[in-house]
Backbone as JSON, one array per atom type, in Angstrom:
{
  "sequence": "XXXXXXXXXXXXXXXXXXXXXXXXXXXXXXXXXXXXXXXXXXXXXXXXXXXXXXXXXXXXXXXXXXXXXXXXXXXXXXXXXXXXXXXXXXXXXXXXXXXXXXXXXXXXXXXXXXXXXXXXXXXXXXXXXXXXXXXXXXXXXXXXXXXXXXXXXXXXXXXXXXXXXXXXXXXXXXXXXXXXXXXXXXXXXXXXXXXX",
  "N": [[-6.16, -13.38, -41.04], [-4.47, -14.66, -38.38], [-5.01, -15.17, -34.98], [-2.72, -14.86, -32.39], [-2.71, -17.05, -29.96], [-1.24, -17.35, -27.58], [-0.23, -14.78, -27.08], [-2.62, -13.32, -26.72], [-3.61, -14.65, -24.46], [-1.56, -14.04, -22.64], [-1.8, -11.23, -22.38], [-4.41, -11.1, -21.34], [-4.08, -12.48, -18.88], [-2.26, -10.79, -17.6], [-3.74, -8.39, -17.36], [-5.9, -9.33, -15.81], [-4.62, -10.28, -13.44], [-3.48, -7.9, -12.56], [-5.76, -6.4, -12.0], [-6.88, -7.84, -9.86], [-4.84, -7.61, -7.98], [-4.67, -4.93, -7.54], [-2.84, -3.22, -8.85], [0.12, -1.35, -8.39], [0.31, 2.13, -9.08], [1.99, 4.31, -8.96], [5.35, 4.79, -8.82], [8.0, 5.09, -6.58], [11.1, 6.14, -4.97], [14.17, 4.25, -4.26], [16.09, 1.27, -4.23], [16.43, -2.15, -3.03], [14.21, -3.37, -1.94], [10.59, -3.42, -1.58], [7.61, -1.74, -0.6], [4.11, -0.98, -0.14], [1.77, 1.71, -0.35], [-1.45, 2.9, 0.1], [-3.58, 5.53, -0.68], [-6.78, 6.8, -0.17], [-9.61, 8.73, -0.9], [-12.46, 10.98, -1.22], [-11.46, 13.31, -2.47], [-8.78, 12.68, -3.27], [-9.09, 10.34, -4.66], [-8.19, 7.07, -5.61], [-5.02, 6.15, -4.91], [-2.2, 4.26, -5.41], [0.9, 3.63, -4.12], [4.04, 2.42, -4.98], [6.78, 1.77, -3.27], [10.2, 1.92, -3.24], [13.03, 0.85, -1.36], [15.85, 0.19, 0.81], [15.85, -2.38, 2.98], [16.52, -2.43, 6.47], [17.14, -4.12, 9.35], [18.17, -3.05, 11.65], [17.56, -0.37, 11.55], [14.65, 0.09, 10.94], [12.13, 0.99, 8.52], [9.2, 2.98, 8.91], [5.63, 3.61, 8.59], [5.36, 6.36, 8.63], [7.8, 7.15, 7.55], [7.48, 6.15, 4.91], [5.39, 7.81, 4.12], [6.72, 10.25, 4.18], [8.49, 9.95, 2.04], [6.65, 9.87, -0.07], [5.42, 12.39, 0.28], [7.57, 14.11, -0.24], [7.95, 13.64, -2.94], [5.58, 14.27, -4.22], [4.39, 17.2, -5.19], [1.88, 18.35, -4.92], [0.83, 17.37, -2.6], [0.28, 17.28, 0.9], [0.93, 16.33, 4.21], [-0.37, 16.01, 7.47], [0.08, 15.3, 10.93], [-0.83, 14.08, 14.2], [0.85, 13.67, 17.29], [0.65, 11.08, 19.45], [2.34, 9.91, 21.13], [5.51, 10.17, 22.64], [8.15, 12.67, 22.56], [10.59, 11.37, 22.21], [9.74, 8.81, 21.47], [7.71, 8.82, 19.2], [4.22, 8.53, 18.26], [2.61, 8.75, 15.63], [-0.48, 9.77, 14.25], [-2.41, 10.19, 11.39], [-3.74, 13.34, 10.72], [-4.64, 15.15, 8.83], [-4.81, 15.42, 5.28], [-3.73, 17.12, 2.5], [-4.54, 17.58, -0.82], [-3.87, 18.81, -3.89], [-4.67, 21.39, -3.07], [-7.02, 20.97, -1.62], [-8.13, 20.16, 1.56], [-8.54, 17.37, 3.62], [-9.68, 16.73, 6.67], [-9.51, 15.18, 9.89], [-12.58, 14.59, 11.51], [-14.15, 15.99, 14.41], [-15.54, 15.51, 17.74], [-19.08, 15.01, 17.91], [-19.12, 12.68, 16.36], [-16.71, 11.87, 15.12], [-16.14, 11.07, 12.54], [-15.89, 11.8, 9.09], [-12.58, 10.33, 9.15], [-8.99, 9.79, 8.91], [-8.53, 6.61, 8.33], [-6.49, 3.97, 9.28], [-5.05, 1.13, 7.78], [-3.33, -2.01, 7.7], [-1.08, -4.46, 6.3], [1.03, -7.14, 6.59], [4.43, -6.89, 7.87], [5.01, -5.22, 11.04], [2.69, -4.32, 13.6], [0.88, -2.66, 16.19], [-0.02, -2.01, 19.65], [1.26, -1.95, 22.91], [3.58, -2.33, 21.49], [4.81, -3.3, 18.24], [3.56, -6.24, 16.66], [3.82, -9.21, 14.6], [1.99, -8.91, 11.55], [-0.44, -10.4, 9.53], [0.07, -11.19, 6.07], [-1.64, -10.26, 3.03], [-4.31, -9.58, 3.75], [-6.27, -6.88, 5.02], [-5.65, -5.31, 8.17], [-6.49, -3.58, 11.21], [-4.78, -0.52, 11.82], [-2.29, 0.97, 14.05], [-1.2, 3.47, 14.45], [1.37, 5.36, 12.78], [4.09, 5.24, 13.23], [7.27, 3.77, 14.19], [7.76, 2.12, 17.33], [5.26, 1.13, 16.81], [4.32, 0.72, 14.26], [5.96, -0.98, 11.84], [7.34, -1.29, 8.73], [7.91, -3.91, 6.4], [9.69, -5.62, 3.79], [7.48, -5.96, 1.1], [5.21, -5.34, 2.56], [2.02, -3.7, 3.19], [0.36, -0.56, 3.49], [-2.52, 1.33, 4.26], [-4.43, 4.27, 3.93], [-7.49, 5.57, 4.42], [-10.0, 7.91, 3.9], [-12.61, 7.99, 5.84], [-15.14, 6.19, 7.68], [-14.8, 4.4, 10.83], [-13.46, 1.18, 10.43], [-13.44, 1.18, 7.69], [-11.8, 0.01, 4.86], [-9.09, 0.02, 2.45], [-9.91, -0.06, -1.08], [-8.24, -1.48, -2.64], [-6.7, -4.62, -2.95], [-4.44, -6.06, -0.64], [-2.09, -7.67, -1.87], [0.72, -9.69, -2.94], [3.06, -8.73, -5.57], [1.87, -9.28, -8.89], [3.57, -10.4, -10.73], [5.0, -12.86, -10.49], [2.93, -14.81, -10.54], [1.85, -14.32, -13.06], [4.01, -14.99, -14.66], [4.18, -17.74, -14.18], [1.71, -18.57, -15.25], [2.14, -17.82, -17.91], [4.29, -19.5, -18.58], [3.0, -21.97, -18.38], [1.17, -21.65, -20.46], [2.87, -21.53, -22.66], [4.02, -24.11, -22.59], [1.71, -25.63, -22.99], [1.0, -24.76, -25.56], [3.23, -25.6, -27.02], [3.07, -28.38, -26.74], [0.65, -28.79, -28.02], [1.26, -28.07, -30.6], [2.79, -30.16, -31.48]],
  "CA": [[-5.31, -13.02, -39.93], [-4.55, -15.64, -37.31], [-4.75, -14.59, -33.66], [-1.73, -15.58, -31.61], [-3.39, -17.42, -28.71], [-0.34, -17.12, -26.44], [-0.2, -13.34, -26.81], [-3.91, -12.95, -26.17], [-3.65, -15.21, -23.11], [-0.62, -13.27, -21.81], [-2.41, -9.93, -22.09], [-5.55, -11.33, -20.44], [-3.56, -12.83, -17.55], [-1.66, -9.59, -17.02], [-4.82, -7.49, -16.96], [-6.65, -9.95, -14.73], [-3.85, -10.28, -12.2], [-3.33, -6.51, -12.12], [-7.01, -5.94, -11.39], [-7.02, -8.48, -8.56], [-3.81, -7.16, -7.07], [-4.68, -3.49, -7.34], [-1.47, -2.92, -9.24], [0.62, -0.03, -8.03], [0.33, 3.01, -10.23], [2.99, 5.36, -8.79], [6.58, 4.16, -8.34], [8.89, 6.06, -5.95], [12.22, 5.65, -4.18], [15.16, 3.37, -4.86], [16.56, 0.23, -3.33], [16.15, -3.52, -3.43], [12.97, -3.84, -1.33], [9.42, -2.61, -1.94], [6.38, -1.76, 0.19], [3.05, -0.28, -0.84], [0.92, 2.57, 0.46], [-2.66, 3.28, -0.62], [-4.33, 6.69, -0.19], [-8.09, 6.87, -0.81], [-10.57, 9.7, -0.37], [-13.21, 11.61, -2.31], [-10.62, 14.29, -3.14], [-7.6, 12.05, -3.85], [-9.42, 9.15, -5.45], [-7.41, 5.95, -5.1], [-3.63, 6.21, -5.39], [-1.37, 3.22, -4.83], [2.32, 3.94, -4.28], [5.0, 1.31, -4.89], [7.91, 2.53, -2.74], [11.43, 1.12, -3.15], [13.98, 1.24, -0.32], [16.68, -0.94, 1.24], [15.44, -2.75, 4.33], [17.55, -2.61, 7.49], [16.5, -4.51, 10.62], [18.69, -2.17, 12.69], [16.9, 0.93, 11.42], [13.54, -0.2, 10.04], [11.28, 2.06, 8.03], [7.81, 2.91, 9.37], [4.7, 4.23, 7.64], [5.67, 7.79, 8.58], [8.89, 7.26, 6.59], [6.9, 5.98, 3.58], [4.64, 9.04, 3.83], [7.67, 11.33, 3.9], [8.96, 9.72, 0.67], [5.56, 10.3, -0.95], [5.25, 13.84, 0.45], [8.67, 14.83, -0.91], [7.85, 13.43, -4.38], [4.3, 14.8, -4.72], [4.32, 18.62, -4.82], [0.5, 18.71, -4.62], [0.4, 16.62, -1.43], [0.8, 17.7, 2.2], [0.42, 15.42, 5.24], [-0.26, 16.48, 8.85], [-0.14, 14.22, 11.89], [-0.8, 14.36, 15.63], [1.7, 12.73, 18.01], [0.05, 10.57, 20.69], [3.42, 9.29, 21.89], [6.42, 11.14, 23.26], [9.13, 13.22, 21.61], [11.58, 10.32, 21.96], [9.07, 7.67, 20.86], [6.44, 9.36, 18.68], [3.2, 7.66, 17.69], [1.85, 9.65, 14.79], [-1.74, 9.41, 13.58], [-2.67, 11.2, 10.37], [-4.85, 14.23, 11.09], [-5.14, 15.82, 7.62], [-4.05, 15.31, 4.04], [-4.13, 18.11, 1.49], [-4.22, 17.16, -2.18], [-4.21, 19.82, -4.88], [-5.32, 22.52, -2.43], [-8.2, 20.59, -0.84], [-7.72, 19.46, 2.77], [-9.48, 16.47, 4.27], [-9.25, 16.74, 8.06], [-10.27, 14.34, 10.8], [-13.7, 15.25, 12.17], [-14.11, 15.92, 15.87], [-16.71, 14.99, 18.45], [-19.34, 13.73, 18.57], [-19.1, 11.52, 15.46], [-15.32, 11.53, 14.79], [-16.02, 10.56, 11.18], [-14.82, 10.95, 8.59], [-11.2, 10.54, 9.58], [-8.05, 8.98, 8.15], [-8.51, 5.26, 8.89], [-5.26, 3.27, 8.9], [-5.08, -0.32, 7.65], [-1.99, -2.55, 7.44], [-0.93, -5.88, 5.92], [2.45, -7.46, 6.63], [5.25, -6.09, 8.78], [4.63, -5.24, 12.46], [1.78, -3.26, 14.03], [0.23, -2.92, 17.47], [0.3, -1.16, 20.79], [2.31, -0.96, 23.05], [4.68, -2.56, 20.54], [4.34, -4.01, 17.06], [3.62, -7.7, 16.54], [3.65, -9.56, 13.19], [0.68, -8.78, 10.94], [-0.57, -11.32, 8.4], [0.06, -10.66, 4.71], [-2.76, -10.64, 2.18], [-5.6, -9.01, 4.12], [-6.13, -5.66, 5.82], [-5.88, -5.29, 9.62], [-6.52, -2.22, 11.73], [-3.49, 0.03, 12.18], [-2.14, 1.47, 15.42], [-0.26, 4.58, 14.37], [2.23, 5.21, 11.61], [5.51, 5.3, 13.57], [7.88, 2.66, 14.92], [7.64, 0.67, 17.18], [3.85, 0.75, 16.65], [4.18, 0.25, 12.89], [7.23, -1.18, 11.15], [7.11, -1.92, 7.44], [8.88, -4.92, 5.97], [9.55, -5.81, 2.34], [6.21, -6.54, 0.68], [4.08, -4.93, 3.39], [1.08, -2.72, 2.66], [-0.31, 0.38, 4.39], [-3.62, 2.03, 3.6], [-5.09, 5.37, 4.62], [-8.75, 5.86, 3.75], [-10.79, 8.96, 4.57], [-13.95, 7.41, 6.0], [-15.57, 5.82, 9.03], [-14.1, 3.27, 11.44], [-13.68, -0.1, 9.75], [-13.27, 1.34, 6.25], [-10.5, -0.47, 4.38], [-8.86, 0.39, 1.05], [-10.54, -0.9, -2.1], [-7.16, -2.25, -3.25], [-6.33, -5.81, -2.18], [-3.0, -6.07, -0.31], [-1.5, -8.94, -2.28], [2.04, -9.51, -3.55], [3.12, -8.39, -6.99], [1.34, -10.34, -9.73], [4.55, -10.81, -11.73], [5.32, -14.29, -10.38], [1.8, -15.62, -11.01], [1.74, -14.13, -14.51], [5.08, -15.77, -15.3], [3.78, -19.15, -14.1], [0.66, -18.78, -16.25], [2.75, -17.74, -19.24], [5.04, -20.73, -18.78], [2.01, -23.01, -18.65], [0.61, -21.43, -21.79], [3.88, -21.91, -23.65], [4.11, -25.57, -22.58], [0.47, -26.1, -23.63], [1.09, -24.49, -26.99], [4.28, -26.45, -27.62], [2.54, -29.75, -26.83], [-0.43, -28.79, -29.0], [1.88, -27.94, -31.92], [3.39, -31.43, -31.9]],
  "C": [[-5.53, -14.0, -38.78], [-4.18, -14.98, -35.98], [-3.75, -15.47, -32.92], [-2.3, -15.82, -30.22], [-2.53, -17.13, -27.5], [-0.31, -15.64, -26.08], [-1.5, -12.86, -26.19], [-4.02, -13.43, -24.73], [-2.74, -14.42, -22.17], [-1.21, -11.92, -21.42], [-3.57, -10.1, -21.12], [-5.09, -11.64, -19.03], [-2.97, -11.6, -16.85], [-2.73, -8.64, -16.53], [-5.61, -8.05, -15.79], [-5.89, -9.92, -13.43], [-3.64, -8.86, -11.69], [-4.6, -6.01, -11.47], [-7.24, -6.58, -10.04], [-6.03, -7.93, -7.55], [-3.89, -5.68, -6.77], [-3.31, -2.94, -7.66], [-1.09, -1.49, -8.9], [0.68, 0.86, -9.25], [1.34, 4.15, -10.1], [4.22, 4.73, -8.14], [7.52, 5.26, -7.83], [10.06, 5.36, -5.27], [13.2, 4.83, -4.98], [15.62, 2.39, -3.81], [16.12, -1.13, -3.81], [14.83, -4.06, -2.9], [11.82, -2.9, -1.68], [8.31, -2.81, -0.92], [5.38, -0.88, -0.53], [2.26, 0.57, 0.13], [-0.23, 3.06, -0.4], [-3.27, 4.49, 0.08], [-5.65, 6.72, -0.93], [-8.97, 7.88, -0.1], [-11.37, 10.26, -1.53], [-12.35, 12.59, -3.12], [-9.46, 13.63, -3.9], [-7.97, 10.99, -4.87], [-8.69, 7.99, -4.81], [-6.03, 5.99, -5.75], [-2.83, 5.14, -4.66], [0.08, 3.54, -5.16], [3.13, 2.68, -4.06], [6.32, 1.99, -4.52], [9.11, 1.6, -2.55], [12.37, 1.72, -2.13], [14.85, 0.03, -0.03], [16.38, -1.2, 2.7], [16.65, -2.93, 5.24], [16.87, -2.94, 8.8], [16.98, -3.63, 11.76], [18.05, -0.8, 12.69], [15.72, 0.78, 10.47], [12.74, 1.05, 9.67], [9.88, 1.88, 8.61], [6.92, 3.61, 8.34], [4.96, 5.73, 7.52], [6.8, 8.04, 7.58], [8.4, 7.1, 5.15], [6.16, 7.26, 3.17], [5.57, 10.21, 3.52], [8.26, 11.19, 2.49], [7.91, 10.21, -0.32], [5.42, 11.82, -0.92], [6.34, 14.62, -0.29], [8.6, 14.69, -2.44], [6.62, 14.08, -5.0], [4.16, 16.26, -4.28], [2.91, 19.07, -4.47], [-0.04, 18.05, -3.36], [1.06, 17.18, -0.17], [0.13, 16.85, 3.27], [0.67, 16.02, 6.61], [-0.58, 15.33, 9.78], [-0.12, 14.77, 13.31], [0.04, 13.28, 16.29], [1.03, 12.35, 19.33], [1.08, 9.8, 21.52], [4.22, 10.36, 22.59], [7.35, 11.69, 22.19], [10.14, 12.15, 21.23], [11.01, 9.11, 21.26], [7.71, 8.13, 20.34], [5.51, 8.26, 18.21], [2.25, 8.54, 16.9], [0.59, 8.99, 14.26], [-2.03, 10.54, 12.6], [-3.88, 12.03, 10.77], [-5.44, 14.94, 9.87], [-4.22, 15.52, 6.46], [-4.62, 16.32, 3.06], [-3.64, 17.62, 0.14], [-4.76, 18.21, -3.13], [-5.06, 20.94, -4.26], [-6.56, 22.2, -1.61], [-7.74, 19.74, 0.34], [-8.85, 18.61, 3.31], [-8.95, 16.21, 5.68], [-10.12, 15.79, 8.88], [-11.38, 15.16, 11.46], [-13.57, 15.09, 13.68], [-15.38, 15.32, 16.44], [-17.97, 15.64, 17.88], [-19.16, 12.51, 17.68], [-17.7, 11.0, 15.14], [-15.16, 10.92, 13.4], [-16.5, 11.64, 10.23], [-13.47, 11.3, 9.21], [-10.31, 9.61, 8.77], [-7.87, 7.64, 8.86], [-7.26, 4.55, 8.37], [-5.49, 1.77, 8.87], [-3.68, -0.79, 7.28], [-2.09, -4.01, 7.02], [0.56, -6.16, 5.84], [3.2, -6.54, 7.55], [4.8, -6.26, 10.23], [3.69, -4.09, 12.74], [1.2, -3.66, 15.38], [0.67, -1.96, 18.54], [0.3, -2.03, 22.03], [3.53, -1.2, 22.17], [4.16, -3.41, 19.39], [4.54, -5.51, 17.15], [3.39, -8.03, 15.06], [2.19, -9.48, 12.74], [0.65, -9.67, 9.71], [-0.53, -10.57, 7.07], [-1.27, -11.01, 4.05], [-4.13, -10.14, 2.56], [-5.37, -7.83, 5.06], [-6.46, -5.92, 7.28], [-5.88, -3.84, 10.06], [-5.12, -1.77, 12.13], [-3.48, 0.62, 13.57], [-1.18, 2.66, 15.48], [0.74, 4.31, 13.27], [3.71, 5.22, 11.93], [5.97, 4.07, 14.34], [7.92, 3.04, 16.4], [6.21, 0.19, 16.94], [3.53, 0.29, 15.24], [5.56, 0.2, 12.26], [6.91, -1.89, 9.84], [8.23, -2.9, 7.16], [8.71, -5.07, 4.47], [8.25, -6.54, 2.01], [5.01, -6.12, 1.5], [3.27, -3.83, 2.73], [0.56, -1.84, 3.78], [-1.4, 1.07, 3.6], [-4.16, 3.13, 4.49], [-6.32, 5.75, 3.81], [-9.5, 6.9, 4.56], [-12.22, 8.47, 4.65], [-14.26, 7.15, 7.45], [-14.76, 4.63, 9.52], [-14.46, 1.98, 10.71], [-13.55, -0.02, 8.24], [-11.88, 0.87, 5.85], [-10.33, -0.04, 2.93], [-9.54, -0.58, 0.09], [-9.52, -1.77, -2.82], [-6.83, -3.44, -2.36], [-4.83, -5.83, -1.91], [-2.35, -7.42, -0.62], [-0.15, -8.68, -2.92], [1.93, -9.17, -5.03], [2.61, -9.56, -7.82], [2.36, -10.91, -10.71], [4.81, -12.31, -11.68], [4.18, -15.14, -10.91], [1.62, -15.49, -12.52], [2.8, -14.97, -15.22], [4.75, -17.27, -15.27], [2.71, -19.45, -15.15], [1.22, -18.73, -17.67], [3.55, -19.0, -19.56], [4.12, -21.89, -19.11], [1.42, -22.89, -20.04], [1.6, -21.84, -22.88], [4.03, -23.42, -23.74], [2.89, -26.16, -23.29], [0.54, -25.91, -25.13], [2.08, -25.39, -27.67], [3.77, -27.87, -27.76], [1.46, -29.85, -27.9], [0.13, -28.76, -30.42], [2.45, -29.26, -32.41], [2.44, -32.33, -32.54]]
}
C-alpha cells in the first residue's frame, strides 16, 4: 500500500493551521461577512463562534449584536449586561453569563475578580469613541456596544471569565483556508515536478 504524500500533507496542513488559528467550532447567522466571538470560562469551556452577517457601514454591528445572535441560537445560554452609558448611547459590559443552568457573575469589591474580561482584535474599540484596533492580536475591550465597540468583517471578540489581563486561549487570526490552499498548491506543484 503506497501512501499518497499529497493527501497526508493536506491533512497535516489543515490540522496544523486549524490548531494555530483556533478554528471556529460553532457557525451561526447568514450573510457575506464573518466575525468571531470566543467565550471561555470554567463552566463554558472554550467556545468559538463564527458569525455570518452582512456588513453595513451605516448601521454597523457591535459585540452586543453578536452576543444577541449567539443568545438566540443557544437555548442553554443567557447573557446579562450592565449599561454604563445612557439609554440613547448604551455602553454595555457583560455582568453574567449562564450556561446550562450555571451562572458566572462578575465579583464585587474588594477584588473584582473573576469577571468577564473583554478582548478585541480588528474593528473599532475605545472610549469615548472607537478607534481602529489591530488585527491578529488581542487588545483590551471597552464595552460591547457601538460606538465603543464596532465589529468589522474578520474581527474577533473574546469574553473570558478571569482576572484583569486574561485573554482568550484562541489566537485571533484570519481563517486558515487561504494559507492551506497556498500550501496545497505548493504541494501539488512539488509533486508534479517530482513525477517528471
